[in-house]
C-alpha positions as CSV (number, residue, x, y, z in Angstrom):
1,M,20.1,-6.7,10.2
2,K,16.5,-7.9,9.5
3,H,15.2,-9.0,6.0
4,I,11.5,-7.2,5.3
5,P,9.7,-9.4,2.8
6,M,8.9,-7.4,-0.3
7,R,5.9,-8.0,-2.2
8,M,4.1,-6.6,-5.6
9,C,0.8,-4.6,-5.6
10,V,-1.3,-6.1,-8.2
11,A,-2.9,-2.2,-8.9
12,C,0.3,-0.3,-9.3
13,R,2.9,-3.0,-9.7
14,E,5.4,-1.4,-7.4
15,M,7.2,-3.0,-4.6
16,H,6.1,-2.4,-0.9
17,P,7.1,-4.3,2.4
18,Q,5.0,-7.0,3.2
19,N,2.7,-5.5,6.5
20,E,1.7,-2.2,4.5
21,L,-0.2,-4.3,2.2
22,I,-3.9,-6.1,2.2
23,R,-3.0,-9.7,1.5
24,I,-5.7,-11.8,-0.4
25,V,-6.4,-15.0,-0.4
26,R,-7.3,-17.9,-2.8
27,D,-8.3,-21.2,-0.7
28,N,-6.7,-23.9,-2.7
29,S,-8.7,-26.7,-1.6
30,S,-12.2,-24.9,-1.8
31,G,-11.3,-22.3,-4.2
32,E,-12.4,-19.1,-2.1
33,I,-11.4,-16.0,-2.3
34,K,-11.5,-13.8,1.3
35,L,-8.9,-11.2,2.9
36,D,-6.6,-12.2,5.5
37,A,-6.5,-9.2,7.7
38,D,-3.9,-11.8,9.7
39,K,-2.0,-12.9,7.1
40,K,-2.0,-16.3,8.3
41,L,-4.4,-18.4,6.1
42,F,-3.3,-20.8,3.5
43,G,-3.1,-20.8,-0.2
44,R,-2.2,-18.9,-3.4
45,S,-1.9,-15.1,-2.4
46,A,-2.2,-11.6,-4.2
47,Y,-1.4,-7.9,-2.1
48,I,-2.9,-4.4,-3.2
49,C,-1.9,-1.0,-1.7
50,R,-3.4,0.1,1.7
51,N,-4.9,3.3,-0.4
52,T,-8.5,3.7,-2.4
53,E,-6.7,4.5,-6.1
54,C,-4.9,1.1,-5.7
55,V,-8.1,-0.5,-4.9
56,K,-10.2,1.0,-7.5
57,L,-7.3,0.8,-9.7
58,A,-7.1,-3.5,-9.4
59,K,-10.6,-3.2,-9.8
60,K,-10.5,-1.9,-13.2
61,K,-7.4,-3.8,-14.2
62,R,-8.7,-6.5,-13.3
63,G,-5.8,-7.3,-11.1
64,L,-7.1,-10.4,-8.2
65,E,-8.6,-12.1,-11.4
66,R,-5.3,-11.8,-13.4
67,A,-3.4,-13.2,-10.2
68,F,-5.5,-16.1,-9.6
69,Q,-6.3,-16.9,-12.6
70,C,-10.2,-16.9,-11.9
71,A,-13.5,-14.8,-11.5
72,V,-13.2,-12.4,-8.1
73,D,-16.6,-11.1,-6.5
74,G,-16.8,-7.0,-6.6
75,E,-17.7,-7.3,-3.3
76,L,-14.3,-8.1,-2.3
77,Y,-12.7,-4.9,-3.9
78,N,-15.5,-3.3,-1.8
79,T,-14.9,-5.0,1.5
80,A,-10.8,-4.1,0.6
81,E,-11.4,-0.4,0.4
82,D,-13.4,-0.4,3.2
83,M,-10.5,-1.5,5.6
84,M,-8.1,1.7,4.6
């Protein structure tokens, strides 16, 4: 039986299979925060469910700011919402 990695959404705080979530990464060297569609970038990561409610809730609760402990551009949330 294959193990499926589970990750927690920063908005709803529910556990989901990793491949069902949007991955956002902060590059350790540059500090740049970006979406990781291919799930291959290195750095600290956070996850959001693939629905607009969770993206809006993450923006409202400042979920990515808490996860990365730094300011996050609001445009990143809009880009994540466009990925739906």
